[in-house]
N, C-alpha and C positions, 0 to 999 in steps of 0.2 A: 579568535586566536588559533593558530595552527600549531599542532604538536607533532613531535616525532617520538616514537617509542621503540624499545628494543625488547624482543621476546625471544628467548632461547638463542641469544647471541646474534639474532638477525634484526637489522634496522628496518622499521616500517614508518610510513607517513609521507607527507604530512596528512594529518586528520584534524578535524575540528575538535574543539574542547568537548562539545556535546557527544561526538562520536567516541572519543576516548573514555569519557565518563560512562557511556553506555557499555563499552567493552569491559570496563572494570566491574560494572554492575552485573553483567551476564557472565562474568568470570572467564571471558576469553582472553583477558589481560589480567595478570595478577598484581596485587599491590607491591610485590617485590620486583616486578619488571621495571625497567628504567624508562624515563621520559625526559624530554628536553623541548624548550621553545626558545625563540630568539631573545626573550627577556631574562633568561636564566644564565648563571655563570657556568653551568655544566650539567651533565647527566645526573639525575637523582632517582632513587626508587620512588615509585608513584605514591607510596604511603607517606613519603616525606613532603609531598607537594600539596599544600593546603587547598589550593584551588580545585584539585581533583579529588581529594579524599573527603572533604567536607560534604560535597554534593553527591559522591558516589557510594561510599561505604563508611561504616563507623570505624575507621582506622585513624588512630591518633598519630599525626606526623611527628617525627622526631625533631627536636629543636636543637639548634646550635651544633649540628654535626657537619663536618666538612665532607664533601663528596670525593671519592678517590678518582673520579673521572675528570679529564681535562675539558675545559670549555671549548666548544666548537667555534671556529673562526666565523663562518657565515652559515655553513650547512653542517649538520652533525656528522661526525666521523663514525666509522664502523665501531661498534662497541661489543666487547666480549663479556659475557656474564659468567664465564667459567669460574672466576674467583669468587663471585657472589654466591654461586651454587656449591662451592666446595665446602664441605663441613670442616669446622675448626676442631682439631683434636682437643679433648678436655684433660687428658692425663689423669682422670679420676682413679681408675683402677691402679695405675702405677703409684699414685699418691698414697693410696690405702696400703699397698704392699710395703712401700718404704717406711710408712708410719709404723706398721706392725713389726717389721723385721730389722729396720736400720736405726732410725733416729726419730723418736716420738715427737719432740717439740717442732722440729723443722718439717716433718711429714705433715703435721697439722696445718702448717702454713700452706703447703702444697695442696692439701685437700680444700682449703678455703678458696684458693684461686681456681682450682679445677671445678669447683661447684658453681662458680660464676659464669663459666664459659657458655653453657647451654642457654641460660637465662638471657645473657647478652646477645647471643646469636638470634634467639627467638624475638627479641626486642628490635632486631635490625641493626644493632650496634656491632658491626663486623670488626671495626677497629678495636673496640673495647674487648670483644671476645678474643681476638687475636692476641692482644696484650695480656689478658688473663691466662690464655693458653701458654704463652711464652713464660710467664711468671711461674705457672704450675710446673712446667717442664724444668725450669731453672731450679726450683726448690726441691723437685724430685731428685735431681742430680746432686745437689748440695747435700741433701739428707742421705742419699746413697753413699756418697763419698765419705762423709763423716762417720756413718755407720760402719763402712768397710774399714776405715782407718782405726777406729776404736776396736773393732774385732781383731784386726791384725795385731795391734798392740797387746790386747788381752791374751792372744795365743802366744806371742813372744814371751810375755811375763809368765804365763803358765808353764811354758816349756823350760824356762830358765830356773824355775823353782824345783824342778824334778831332779 
């Protein structure tokens, strides 16, 4: 079976399955690099392709995850990995700040989501990491907004009592 792979945004191949497995074993191709063959729906990280990971390295393929890459018609299209290599912001420090200074209950929710981001990214679940990041950001802003509103109301009440 012939494989195509993408490393640093550059498409390579076709190579045999044995050659690709050897490249993964000698670490010239990383488990996070993308691969495709004619039997697949689309590009996937090598660590998610059971045929390559079981024989090459002890990487457990992720199950049931949809790939963000479109299936090639007959030959693989050029694939950019810039989004795969872009770190997902966790918003952890922002969550801690809004928890301390603004709104404790909602800030804790932001911390919970923020703490999930790195673990999901390391597990290869970029969609989950992005969703957790978005939730952490949303709860940071909600916590900040409520904390700001409460403080403004307290200042107005304090000023009116004088």
